[in-house]
All heavy atoms as TSV, in Angstrom:
chain	resi	resn	atom	element	x	y	z
A	1	MET	N	N	0.842	-1.176	0.000
A	1	MET	CA	C	0.000	0.000	0.000
A	1	MET	C	C	0.883	1.233	0.000
A	1	MET	O	O	1.806	1.363	0.770
A	1	MET	CB	C	-0.907	-0.026	1.219
A	1	MET	CG	C	-1.845	1.136	1.261
A	1	MET	SD	S	-3.136	0.812	2.468
A	1	MET	CE	C	-2.883	2.181	3.524
A	2	SER	N	N	0.583	2.127	-0.884
A	2	SER	CA	C	1.360	3.356	-1.026
A	2	SER	C	C	0.690	4.479	-0.241
A	2	SER	O	O	-0.517	4.654	-0.294
A	2	SER	CB	C	1.442	3.738	-2.504
A	2	SER	OG	O	2.047	4.989	-2.628
A	3	SER	N	N	1.492	5.206	0.481
A	3	SER	CA	C	0.969	6.333	1.248
A	3	SER	C	C	1.473	7.620	0.618
A	3	SER	O	O	2.666	7.780	0.396
A	3	SER	CB	C	1.455	6.232	2.697
A	3	SER	OG	O	1.062	7.380	3.398
A	4	SER	N	N	0.562	8.491	0.308
A	4	SER	CA	C	0.988	9.768	-0.270
A	4	SER	C	C	0.444	10.901	0.587
A	4	SER	O	O	-0.632	10.812	1.159
A	4	SER	CB	C	0.512	9.913	-1.711
A	4	SER	OG	O	-0.895	9.927	-1.746
A	5	VAL	N	N	1.215	11.930	0.650
A	5	VAL	CA	C	0.820	13.110	1.410
A	5	VAL	C	C	0.068	14.028	0.471
A	5	VAL	O	O	0.563	14.371	-0.603
A	5	VAL	CB	C	2.063	13.828	1.975
A	5	VAL	CG1	C	1.671	15.101	2.681
A	5	VAL	CG2	C	2.843	12.907	2.883
A	6	PRO	N	N	-1.161	14.419	0.832
A	6	PRO	CA	C	-1.900	15.333	-0.045
A	6	PRO	C	C	-1.191	16.680	-0.137
A	6	PRO	O	O	-0.647	17.177	0.843
A	6	PRO	CB	C	-3.261	15.478	0.629
A	6	PRO	CG	C	-3.163	14.807	1.944
A	6	PRO	CD	C	-1.880	14.054	2.014
A	7	VAL	N	N	-1.178	17.200	-1.310
A	7	VAL	CA	C	-0.539	18.485	-1.552
A	7	VAL	C	C	-1.626	19.513	-1.814
A	7	VAL	O	O	-2.523	19.272	-2.622
A	7	VAL	CB	C	0.420	18.409	-2.760
A	7	VAL	CG1	C	1.025	19.760	-3.056
A	7	VAL	CG2	C	1.489	17.359	-2.518
A	8	ALA	N	N	-1.530	20.634	-1.117
A	8	ALA	CA	C	-2.508	21.702	-1.325
A	8	ALA	C	C	-2.344	22.255	-2.731
A	8	ALA	O	O	-1.227	22.378	-3.231
A	8	ALA	CB	C	-2.307	22.812	-0.304
A	9	PRO	N	N	-3.445	22.571	-3.378
A	9	PRO	CA	C	-3.335	23.153	-4.716
A	9	PRO	C	C	-2.657	24.510	-4.628
A	9	PRO	O	O	-2.743	25.195	-3.607
A	9	PRO	CB	C	-4.781	23.296	-5.168
A	9	PRO	CG	C	-5.577	23.305	-3.913
A	9	PRO	CD	C	-4.812	22.498	-2.914
A	10	PRO	N	N	-1.958	24.907	-5.676
A	10	PRO	CA	C	-1.316	26.213	-5.647
A	10	PRO	C	C	-2.366	27.313	-5.548
A	10	PRO	O	O	-3.486	27.170	-6.026
A	10	PRO	CB	C	-0.559	26.295	-6.975
A	10	PRO	CG	C	-1.190	25.273	-7.839
A	10	PRO	CD	C	-1.782	24.222	-6.932
A	11	SER	N	N	-1.983	28.372	-4.929
A	11	SER	CA	C	-2.898	29.505	-4.797
A	11	SER	C	C	-3.135	30.116	-6.169
A	11	SER	O	O	-2.218	30.227	-6.979
A	11	SER	CB	C	-2.269	30.550	-3.862
A	11	SER	OG	O	-3.098	31.660	-3.736
A	12	ALA	N	N	-4.361	30.480	-6.432
A	12	ALA	CA	C	-4.672	31.140	-7.697
A	12	ALA	C	C	-3.955	32.480	-7.735
A	12	ALA	O	O	-3.818	33.138	-6.715
A	12	ALA	CB	C	-6.173	31.342	-7.822
A	13	PRO	N	N	-3.444	32.884	-8.899
A	13	PRO	CA	C	-2.762	34.172	-8.981
A	13	PRO	C	C	-3.626	35.299	-8.430
A	13	PRO	O	O	-4.800	35.412	-8.766
A	13	PRO	CB	C	-2.517	34.357	-10.481
A	13	PRO	CG	C	-2.587	32.987	-11.049
A	13	PRO	CD	C	-3.550	32.221	-10.168
A	14	GLY	N	N	-3.046	36.086	-7.582
A	14	GLY	CA	C	-3.761	37.228	-7.063
A	14	GLY	C	C	-4.580	36.955	-5.819
A	14	GLY	O	O	-5.133	37.879	-5.257
A	15	ARG	N	N	-4.667	35.696	-5.376
A	15	ARG	CA	C	-5.480	35.396	-4.191
A	15	ARG	C	C	-4.754	35.758	-2.906
A	15	ARG	O	O	-5.359	36.155	-1.948
A	15	ARG	CB	C	-5.853	33.921	-4.151
A	15	ARG	CG	C	-6.756	33.448	-5.265
A	15	ARG	CD	C	-8.096	34.148	-5.324
A	15	ARG	NE	N	-8.835	34.140	-4.103
A	15	ARG	CZ	C	-9.810	33.318	-3.795
A	15	ARG	NH1	N	-10.173	32.378	-4.623
A	15	ARG	NH2	N	-10.442	33.423	-2.664
A	16	CYS	N	N	-3.439	35.619	-2.878
A	16	CYS	CA	C	-2.676	35.888	-1.666
A	16	CYS	C	C	-1.875	37.186	-1.809
A	16	CYS	O	O	-1.766	37.956	-0.872
A	16	CYS	CB	C	-1.744	34.717	-1.383
A	16	CYS	SG	S	-0.812	34.892	0.137
A	17	LEU	N	N	-1.339	37.388	-2.957
A	17	LEU	CA	C	-0.524	38.573	-3.231
A	17	LEU	C	C	-1.178	39.396	-4.336
A	17	LEU	O	O	-1.864	38.861	-5.194
A	17	LEU	CB	C	0.882	38.168	-3.678
A	17	LEU	CG	C	1.679	37.316	-2.686
A	17	LEU	CD1	C	2.974	36.862	-3.332
A	17	LEU	CD2	C	1.946	38.087	-1.413
A	18	ASP	N	N	-0.932	40.679	-4.312
A	18	ASP	CA	C	-1.427	41.528	-5.397
A	18	ASP	C	C	-0.747	41.136	-6.707
A	18	ASP	O	O	0.454	40.844	-6.737
A	18	ASP	CB	C	-1.139	43.000	-5.092
A	18	ASP	CG	C	-2.008	43.553	-3.975
A	18	ASP	OD1	O	-2.983	42.882	-3.581
A	18	ASP	OD2	O	-1.708	44.657	-3.493
A	19	ASP	N	N	-1.509	41.121	-7.773
A	19	ASP	CA	C	-1.013	40.770	-9.101
A	19	ASP	C	C	-0.286	41.975	-9.694
A	19	ASP	O	O	-0.914	43.000	-9.963
A	19	ASP	CB	C	-2.183	40.364	-9.987
A	19	ASP	CG	C	-1.777	39.958	-11.388
A	19	ASP	OD1	O	-0.601	40.119	-11.765
A	19	ASP	OD2	O	-2.658	39.480	-12.125
A	20	PRO	N	N	1.024	41.871	-9.916
A	20	PRO	CA	C	1.774	43.013	-10.437
A	20	PRO	C	C	1.415	43.385	-11.876
A	20	PRO	O	O	1.752	44.477	-12.337
A	20	PRO	CB	C	3.237	42.567	-10.336
A	20	PRO	CG	C	3.175	41.078	-10.336
A	20	PRO	CD	C	1.865	40.707	-9.686
A	21	THR	N	N	0.690	42.509	-12.571
A	21	THR	CA	C	0.320	42.797	-13.954
A	21	THR	C	C	-1.086	43.377	-14.078
A	21	THR	O	O	-1.509	43.747	-15.168
A	21	THR	CB	C	0.407	41.529	-14.827
A	21	THR	OG1	O	-0.575	40.580	-14.393
A	21	THR	CG2	C	1.799	40.909	-14.752
A	22	PHE	N	N	-1.817	43.463	-12.961
A	22	PHE	CA	C	-3.183	43.967	-12.998
A	22	PHE	C	C	-3.208	45.449	-13.365
A	22	PHE	O	O	-2.456	46.257	-12.834
A	22	PHE	CB	C	-3.865	43.789	-11.633
A	22	PHE	CG	C	-5.204	44.469	-11.554
A	22	PHE	CD1	C	-6.330	43.864	-12.073
A	22	PHE	CD2	C	-5.327	45.735	-11.013
A	22	PHE	CE1	C	-7.566	44.499	-12.024
A	22	PHE	CE2	C	-6.549	46.388	-10.957
A	22	PHE	CZ	C	-7.670	45.765	-11.461
A	23	SER	N	N	-4.119	45.794	-14.275
A	23	SER	CA	C	-4.340	47.193	-14.641
A	23	SER	C	C	-5.674	47.308	-15.364
A	23	SER	O	O	-5.933	46.583	-16.317
A	23	SER	CB	C	-3.216	47.701	-15.548
A	23	SER	OG	O	-3.459	49.037	-15.932
A	24	ILE	N	N	-6.518	48.199	-14.863
A	24	ILE	CA	C	-7.764	48.547	-15.540
A	24	ILE	C	C	-7.823	50.065	-15.560
A	24	ILE	O	O	-7.696	50.715	-14.515
A	24	ILE	CB	C	-9.009	47.981	-14.819
A	24	ILE	CG1	C	-9.026	46.451	-14.877
A	24	ILE	CG2	C	-10.292	48.532	-15.443
A	24	ILE	CD1	C	-10.188	45.805	-14.139
A	25	ASN	N	N	-7.993	50.617	-16.740
A	25	ASN	CA	C	-8.041	52.076	-16.908
A	25	ASN	C	C	-6.826	52.749	-16.276
A	25	ASN	O	O	-6.940	53.782	-15.628
A	25	ASN	CB	C	-9.339	52.650	-16.312
A	25	ASN	CG	C	-10.573	52.106	-16.981
A	25	ASN	OD1	O	-10.549	51.736	-18.148
A	25	ASN	ND2	N	-11.655	52.029	-16.247
A	26	TYR	N	N	-5.667	52.129	-16.443
A	26	TYR	CA	C	-4.385	52.636	-15.949
A	26	TYR	C	C	-4.231	52.556	-14.434
A	26	TYR	O	O	-3.247	53.030	-13.888
A	26	TYR	CB	C	-4.108	54.069	-16.426
A	26	TYR	CG	C	-4.137	54.194	-17.918
A	26	TYR	CD1	C	-5.227	54.761	-18.565
A	26	TYR	CD2	C	-3.094	53.706	-18.697
A	26	TYR	CE1	C	-5.270	54.862	-19.948
A	26	TYR	CE2	C	-3.122	53.802	-20.082
A	26	TYR	CZ	C	-4.212	54.380	-20.698
A	26	TYR	OH	O	-4.250	54.475	-22.061
A	27	PHE	N	N	-5.204	51.974	-13.722
A	27	PHE	CA	C	-5.078	51.815	-12.281
A	27	PHE	C	C	-4.556	50.422	-11.974
A	27	PHE	O	O	-5.118	49.418	-12.405
A	27	PHE	CB	C	-6.427	52.026	-11.579
A	27	PHE	CG	C	-6.844	53.462	-11.532
A	27	PHE	CD1	C	-7.732	53.966	-12.466
A	27	PHE	CD2	C	-6.326	54.314	-10.579
A	27	PHE	CE1	C	-8.119	55.291	-12.439
A	27	PHE	CE2	C	-6.700	55.648	-10.534
A	27	PHE	CZ	C	-7.600	56.139	-11.470
A	28	THR	N	N	-3.473	50.373	-11.223
A	28	THR	CA	C	-2.894	49.110	-10.778
A	28	THR	C	C	-3.362	48.844	-9.350
A	28	THR	O	O	-4.080	49.658	-8.759
A	28	THR	CB	C	-1.365	49.189	-10.815
A	28	THR	OG1	O	-0.935	50.212	-9.906
A	28	THR	CG2	C	-0.851	49.497	-12.229
A	29	CYS	N	N	-2.945	47.737	-8.792
A	29	CYS	CA	C	-3.326	47.431	-7.407
A	29	CYS	C	C	-2.873	48.533	-6.452
A	29	CYS	O	O	-3.627	48.910	-5.550
A	29	CYS	CB	C	-2.735	46.093	-6.976
A	29	CYS	SG	S	-3.510	44.660	-7.766
A	30	SER	N	N	-1.688	49.067	-6.652
A	30	SER	CA	C	-1.209	50.104	-5.732
A	30	SER	C	C	-2.102	51.344	-5.764
A	30	SER	O	O	-2.247	52.040	-4.762
A	30	SER	CB	C	0.243	50.478	-6.025
A	30	SER	OG	O	0.371	51.031	-7.318
A	31	GLY	N	N	-2.743	51.599	-6.885
A	31	GLY	CA	C	-3.684	52.710	-6.983
A	31	GLY	C	C	-4.949	52.489	-6.179
A	31	GLY	O	O	-5.660	53.432	-5.857
A	32	TRP	N	N	-5.233	51.237	-5.851
A	32	TRP	CA	C	-6.427	50.897	-5.067
A	32	TRP	C	C	-6.114	50.742	-3.580
A	32	TRP	O	O	-7.002	50.442	-2.790
A	32	TRP	CB	C	-7.044	49.605	-5.606
A	32	TRP	CG	C	-7.837	49.846	-6.839
A	32	TRP	CD1	C	-7.422	49.708	-8.121
A	32	TRP	CD2	C	-9.186	50.301	-6.898
A	32	TRP	NE1	N	-8.433	50.048	-8.980
A	32	TRP	CE2	C	-9.528	50.424	-8.252
A	32	TRP	CE3	C	-10.137	50.621	-5.938
A	32	TRP	CZ2	C	-10.773	50.838	-8.665
A	32	TRP	CZ3	C	-11.382	51.045	-6.350
A	32	TRP	CH2	C	-11.694	51.144	-7.700
A	33	SER	N	N	-4.885	50.945	-3.194
A	33	SER	CA	C	-4.475	50.757	-1.805
A	33	SER	C	C	-5.339	51.576	-0.847
A	33	SER	O	O	-5.436	52.801	-0.966
A	33	SER	CB	C	-3.007	51.138	-1.640
A	33	SER	OG	O	-2.590	50.885	-0.323
A	34	GLY	N	N	-5.997	50.872	0.075
A	34	GLY	CA	C	-6.839	51.525	1.075
A	34	GLY	C	C	-8.268	51.792	0.651
A	34	GLY	O	O	-9.085	52.221	1.457
A	35	TYR	N	N	-8.595	51.540	-0.603
A	35	TYR	CA	C	-9.959	51.771	-1.099
A	35	TYR	C	C	-10.788	50.491	-1.013
A	35	TYR	O	O	-10.259	49.389	-1.079
A	35	TYR	CB	C	-9.940	52.241	-2.555
A	35	TYR	CG	C	-9.460	53.650	-2.731
A	35	TYR	CD1	C	-8.121	53.923	-2.951
A	35	TYR	CD2	C	-10.354	54.714	-2.667
A	35	TYR	CE1	C	-7.670	55.223	-3.106
A	35	TYR	CE2	C	-9.916	56.025	-2.831
A	35	TYR	CZ	C	-8.571	56.260	-3.039
A	35	TYR	OH	O	-8.137	57.553	-3.190
A	36	ASN	N	N	-12.102	50.634	-0.911
A	36	ASN	CA	C	-13.005	49.492	-0.981
A	36	ASN	C	C	-13.199	49.111	-2.443
A	36	ASN	O	O	-13.740	49.897	-3.221
A	36	ASN	CB	C	-14.353	49.819	-0.339
A	36	ASN	CG	C	-14.252	49.932	1.154
A	36	ASN	OD1	O	-13.390	49.315	1.777
A	36	ASN	ND2	N	-15.116	50.714	1.753
A	37	CYS	N	N	-12.754	47.937	-2.792
A	37	CYS	CA	C	-12.798	47.493	-4.189
A	37	CYS	C	C	-14.127	46.834	-4.569
A	37	CYS	O	O	-14.527	46.874	-5.726
A	37	CYS	CB	C	-11.656	46.527	-4.453
A	37	CYS	SG	S	-10.029	47.267	-4.214
A	38	ARG	N	N	-14.796	46.241	-3.609
A	38	ARG	CA	C	-16.045	45.530	-3.913
A	38	ARG	C	C	-17.150	46.476	-4.391
A	38	ARG	O	O	-18.130	46.039	-4.966
A	38	ARG	CB	C	-16.511	44.741	-2.699
A	38	ARG	CG	C	-15.568	43.608	-2.342
A	38	ARG	CD	C	-16.105	42.797	-1.181
A	38	ARG	NE	N	-15.134	41.841	-0.692
A	38	ARG	CZ	C	-14.915	40.647	-1.225
A	38	ARG	NH1	N	-15.597	40.267	-2.274
A	38	ARG	NH2	N	-14.013	39.840	-0.711
A	39	THR	N	N	-16.981	47.752	-4.168
A	39	THR	CA	C	-17.984	48.733	-4.602
A	39	THR	C	C	-17.557	49.477	-5.868
A	39	THR	O	O	-18.151	50.497	-6.224
A	39	THR	CB	C	-18.269	49.752	-3.484
A	39	THR	OG1	O	-17.054	50.429	-3.159
A	39	THR	CG2	C	-18.836	49.074	-2.252
A	40	ALA	N	N	-16.564	48.963	-6.566
A	40	ALA	CA	C	-16.065	49.636	-7.768
A	40	ALA	C	C	-17.128	49.746	-8.858
A	40	ALA	O	O	-17.112	50.684	-9.660
A	40	ALA	CB	C	-14.830	48.926	-8.304
A	41	THR	N	N	-18.062	48.805	-8.899
A	41	THR	CA	C	-19.123	48.848	-9.907
A	41	THR	C	C	-20.023	50.063	-9.686
A	41	THR	O	O	-20.331	50.794	-10.624
A	41	THR	CB	C	-19.951	47.554	-9.885
A	41	THR	OG1	O	-19.086	46.449	-10.152
A	41	THR	CG2	C	-21.048	47.578	-10.929
A	42	THR	N	N	-20.423	50.286	-8.461
A	42	THR	CA	C	-21.326	51.403	-8.180
A	42	THR	C	C	-20.588	52.721	-7.967
A	42	THR	O	O	-21.082	53.768	-8.370
A	42	THR	CB	C	-22.195	51.108	-6.937
A	42	THR	OG1	O	-21.343	50.813	-5.830
A	42	THR	CG2	C	-23.132	49.954	-7.192
A	43	ASP	N	N	-19.415	52.656	-7.356
A	43	ASP	CA	C	-18.698	53.888	-7.020
A	43	ASP	C	C	-17.798	54.423	-8.140
A	43	ASP	O	O	-17.551	55.615	-8.213
A	43	ASP	CB	C	-17.842	53.687	-5.764
A	43	ASP	CG	C	-18.672	53.434	-4.527
A	43	ASP	OD1	O	-19.898	53.651	-4.575
A	43	ASP	OD2	O	-18.092	53.019	-3.506
A	44	TYR	N	N	-17.289	53.529	-8.994
A	44	TYR	CA	C	-16.312	53.947	-10.003
A	44	TYR	C	C	-16.658	53.494	-11.422
A	44	TYR	O	O	-15.801	53.499	-12.298
A	44	TYR	CB	C	-14.917	53.435	-9.617
A	44	TYR	CG	C	-14.507	53.904	-8.247
A	44	TYR	CD1	C	-14.548	53.053	-7.156
A	44	TYR	CD2	C	-14.112	55.221	-8.037
A	44	TYR	CE1	C	-14.191	53.484	-5.881
A	44	TYR	CE2	C	-13.752	55.662	-6.770
A	44	TYR	CZ	C	-13.794	54.790	-5.708
A	44	TYR	OH	O	-13.450	55.226	-4.450
A	45	SER	N	N	-17.873	53.074	-11.643
A	45	SER	CA	C	-18.365	52.680	-12.973
A	45	SER	C	C	-17.604	51.512	-13.589
A	45	SER	O	O	-17.505	51.403	-14.809
A	45	SER	CB	C	-18.345	53.882	-13.929
A	45	SER	OG	O	-19.166	54.905	-13.434
A	46	TYR	N	N	-17.060	50.630	-12.766
A	46	TYR	CA	C	-16.465	49.404	-13.283
A	46	TYR	C	C	-17.595	48.451	-13.639
A	46	TYR	O	O	-18.663	48.482	-13.021
A	46	TYR	CB	C	-15.575	48.748	-12.227
A	46	TYR	CG	C	-14.147	49.238	-12.190
A	46	TYR	CD1	C	-13.816	50.565	-12.416
A	46	TYR	CD2	C	-13.111	48.364	-11.904
A	46	TYR	CE1	C	-12.517	51.006	-12.369
A	46	TYR	CE2	C	-11.790	48.793	-11.857
A	46	TYR	CZ	C	-11.507	50.111	-12.093
A	46	TYR	OH	O	-10.215	50.542	-12.047
A	47	THR	N	N	-17.374	47.595	-14.602
A	47	THR	CA	C	-18.349	46.547	-14.897
A	47	THR	C	C	-18.263	45.506	-13.779
A	47	THR	O	O	-17.246	45.440	-13.070
A	47	THR	CB	C	-18.054	45.867	-16.248
A	47	THR	OG1	O	-16.820	45.148	-16.134
A	47	THR	CG2	C	-18.003	46.867	-17.388
A	48	PRO	N	N	-19.286	44.682	-13.611
A	48	PRO	CA	C	-19.190	43.615	-12.603
A	48	PRO	C	C	-17.971	42.700	-12.835
A	48	PRO	O	O	-17.330	42.273	-11.876
A	48	PRO	CB	C	-20.501	42.865	-12.756
A	48	PRO	CG	C	-21.461	43.920	-13.225
A	48	PRO	CD	C	-20.641	44.777	-14.170
A	49	ALA	N	N	-17.647	42.418	-14.092
A	49	ALA	CA	C	-16.491	41.570	-14.392
A	49	ALA	C	C	-15.183	42.268	-13.988
A	49	ALA	O	O	-14.266	41.620	-13.470
A	49	ALA	CB	C	-16.462	41.211	-15.872
A	50	GLN	N	N	-15.088	43.571	-14.228
A	50	GLN	CA	C	-13.891	44.315	-13.833
A	50	GLN	C	C	-13.749	44.350	-12.308
A	50	GLN	O	O	-12.651	44.208	-11.776
A	50	GLN	CB	C	-13.932	45.742	-14.372
A	50	GLN	CG	C	-13.715	45.840	-15.859
A	50	GLN	CD	C	-13.933	47.255	-16.373
A	50	GLN	OE1	O	-14.835	47.963	-15.925
A	50	GLN	NE2	N	-13.101	47.660	-17.318
A	51	THR	N	N	-14.867	44.513	-11.611
A	51	THR	CA	C	-14.837	44.529	-10.154
A	51	THR	C	C	-14.397	43.172	-9.617
A	51	THR	O	O	-13.575	43.095	-8.700
A	51	THR	CB	C	-16.210	44.925	-9.582
A	51	THR	OG1	O	-16.512	46.253	-10.019
A	51	THR	CG2	C	-16.221	44.876	-8.072
A	52	ALA	N	N	-14.915	42.095	-10.191
A	52	ALA	CA	C	-14.521	40.748	-9.763
A	52	ALA	C	C	-13.023	40.530	-9.982
A	52	ALA	O	O	-12.332	39.972	-9.120
A	52	ALA	CB	C	-15.331	39.701	-10.515
A	53	LEU	N	N	-12.503	40.981	-11.119
A	53	LEU	CA	C	-11.081	40.846	-11.405
A	53	LEU	C	C	-10.256	41.685	-10.430
A	53	LEU	O	O	-9.216	41.241	-9.939
A	53	LEU	CB	C	-10.790	41.263	-12.849
A	53	LEU	CG	C	-9.333	41.139	-13.296
A	53	LEU	CD1	C	-8.848	39.699	-13.185
A	53	LEU	CD2	C	-9.183	41.655	-14.718
A	54	LEU	N	N	-10.713	42.880	-10.126
A	54	LEU	CA	C	-10.035	43.752	-9.164
A	54	LEU	C	C	-9.949	43.087	-7.791
A	54	LEU	O	O	-8.877	43.032	-7.179
A	54	LEU	CB	C	-10.783	45.084	-9.065
A	54	LEU	CG	C	-10.386	46.043	-7.948
A	54	LEU	CD1	C	-8.940	46.485	-8.088
A	54	LEU	CD2	C	-11.332	47.243	-7.932
A	55	VAL	N	N	-11.061	42.568	-7.319
A	55	VAL	CA	C	-11.103	41.922	-6.003
A	55	VAL	C	C	-10.178	40.706	-5.968
A	55	VAL	O	O	-9.461	40.484	-4.993
A	55	VAL	CB	C	-12.563	41.539	-5.641
A	55	VAL	CG1	C	-12.609	40.614	-4.445
A	55	VAL	CG2	C	-13.376	42.801	-5.396
A	56	LEU	N	N	-10.169	39.920	-7.026
A	56	LEU	CA	C	-9.307	38.746	-7.103
A	56	LEU	C	C	-7.838	39.131	-7.211
A	56	LEU	O	O	-6.977	38.515	-6.593
A	56	LEU	CB	C	-9.702	37.882	-8.304
A	56	LEU	CG	C	-8.850	36.634	-8.531
A	56	LEU	CD1	C	-9.081	35.632	-7.404
A	56	LEU	CD2	C	-9.183	36.007	-9.871
A	57	SER	N	N	-7.557	40.182	-7.958
A	57	SER	CA	C	-6.175	40.547	-8.263
A	57	SER	C	C	-5.472	41.376	-7.202
A	57	SER	O	O	-4.253	41.389	-7.138
A	57	SER	CB	C	-6.132	41.320	-9.592
A	57	SER	OG	O	-6.622	40.531	-10.642
A	58	CYS	N	N	-6.223	42.071	-6.366
A	58	CYS	CA	C	-5.614	43.028	-5.434
A	58	CYS	C	C	-6.053	42.816	-3.981
A	58	CYS	O	O	-6.519	43.753	-3.323
A	58	CYS	CB	C	-5.942	44.446	-5.885
A	58	CYS	SG	S	-5.487	44.809	-7.588
A	59	PRO	N	N	-5.885	41.609	-3.447
A	59	PRO	CA	C	-6.398	41.355	-2.099
A	59	PRO	C	C	-5.685	42.134	-1.001
A	59	PRO	O	O	-6.255	42.371	0.054
A	59	PRO	CB	C	-6.207	39.848	-1.928
A	59	PRO	CG	C	-5.037	39.534	-2.793
A	59	PRO	CD	C	-5.216	40.444	-3.992
A	60	ASN	N	N	-4.452	42.514	-1.215
A	60	ASN	CA	C	-3.717	43.276	-0.205
A	60	ASN	C	C	-4.019	44.760	-0.300
A	60	ASN	O	O	-4.101	45.448	0.713
A	60	ASN	CB	C	-2.213	43.034	-0.323
A	60	ASN	CG	C	-1.855	41.631	0.105
A	60	ASN	OD1	O	-1.948	41.296	1.267
A	60	ASN	ND2	N	-1.471	40.803	-0.852
A	61	ALA	N	N	-4.176	45.255	-1.494
A	61	ALA	CA	C	-4.423	46.684	-1.683
A	61	ALA	C	C	-5.841	47.067	-1.272
A	61	ALA	O	O	-6.050	48.117	-0.660
A	61	ALA	CB	C	-4.182	47.073	-3.139
A	62	CYS	N	N	-6.804	46.226	-1.593
A	62	CYS	CA	C	-8.211	46.537	-1.316
A	62	CYS	C	C	-8.501	46.471	0.176
A	62	CYS	O	O	-8.235	45.463	0.825
A	62	CYS	CB	C	-9.116	45.579	-2.060
A	62	CYS	SG	S	-8.994	45.686	-3.848
A	63	ALA	N	N	-9.093	47.525	0.691
A	63	ALA	CA	C	-9.395	47.591	2.127
A	63	ALA	C	C	-10.494	46.612	2.539
A	63	ALA	O	O	-10.541	46.199	3.691
A	63	ALA	CB	C	-9.814	49.020	2.498
A	64	ASP	N	N	-11.332	46.209	1.592
A	64	ASP	CA	C	-12.456	45.329	1.930
A	64	ASP	C	C	-12.269	43.897	1.448
A	64	ASP	O	O	-13.225	43.155	1.299
A	64	ASP	CB	C	-13.765	45.917	1.377
A	64	ASP	CG	C	-13.743	46.091	-0.130
A	64	ASP	OD1	O	-12.653	46.015	-0.743
A	64	ASP	OD2	O	-14.808	46.326	-0.711
A	65	VAL	N	N	-11.008	43.480	1.209
A	65	VAL	CA	C	-10.711	42.123	0.761
A	65	VAL	C	C	-9.666	41.526	1.699
A	65	VAL	O	O	-8.722	42.208	2.092
A	65	VAL	CB	C	-10.179	42.124	-0.693
A	65	VAL	CG1	C	-9.825	40.715	-1.140
A	65	VAL	CG2	C	-11.191	42.744	-1.644
A	66	THR	N	N	-9.851	40.265	2.054
A	66	THR	CA	C	-8.879	39.559	2.875
A	66	THR	C	C	-8.118	38.583	1.993
A	66	THR	O	O	-8.737	37.747	1.324
A	66	THR	CB	C	-9.587	38.788	4.006
A	66	THR	OG1	O	-10.328	39.706	4.788
A	66	THR	CG2	C	-8.588	38.057	4.882
A	67	PRO	N	N	-6.781	38.684	1.963
A	67	PRO	CA	C	-6.005	37.740	1.156
A	67	PRO	C	C	-6.264	36.300	1.588
A	67	PRO	O	O	-6.442	36.032	2.779
A	67	PRO	CB	C	-4.554	38.126	1.443
A	67	PRO	CG	C	-4.620	39.532	1.924
A	67	PRO	CD	C	-5.936	39.655	2.645
A	68	ASP	N	N	-6.326	35.395	0.635
A	68	ASP	CA	C	-6.568	33.992	0.900
A	68	ASP	C	C	-5.245	33.238	0.751
A	68	ASP	O	O	-4.969	32.658	-0.291
A	68	ASP	CB	C	-7.620	33.467	-0.080
A	68	ASP	CG	C	-7.996	32.007	0.193
A	68	ASP	OD1	O	-7.628	31.482	1.256
A	68	ASP	OD2	O	-8.662	31.412	-0.663
A	69	CYS	N	N	-4.429	33.283	1.792
A	69	CYS	CA	C	-3.121	32.632	1.767
A	69	CYS	C	C	-3.210	31.332	2.553
A	69	CYS	O	O	-3.370	31.336	3.762
A	69	CYS	CB	C	-2.076	33.534	2.405
A	69	CYS	SG	S	-1.900	35.118	1.604
A	70	TYR	N	N	-3.170	30.234	1.837
A	70	TYR	CA	C	-3.239	28.940	2.522
A	70	TYR	C	C	-2.020	28.129	2.219
A	70	TYR	O	O	-1.243	28.406	1.386
A	70	TYR	CB	C	-4.514	28.163	2.176
A	70	TYR	CG	C	-4.775	27.979	0.708
A	70	TYR	CD1	C	-4.256	26.885	0.039
A	70	TYR	CD2	C	-5.538	28.897	-0.017
A	70	TYR	CE1	C	-4.503	26.717	-1.309
A	70	TYR	CE2	C	-5.789	28.725	-1.353
A	70	TYR	CZ	C	-5.275	27.624	-1.994
A	70	TYR	OH	O	-5.532	27.450	-3.332
């Protein structure tokens, strides 16, 4: 019988660390530092898809997102 140790899947890009390649309308993650990103659709006219990408890509910069580092 073979015993294997389960390996955690790699973290999705941007889930734990801010994505250095993220940019929408010339704003990078550092431009969102301290701002609430989940309200970008209503507050900054982002599309829902852009807001979802922002939240996924900038967990450290966004004030209302918790990085998922496992």
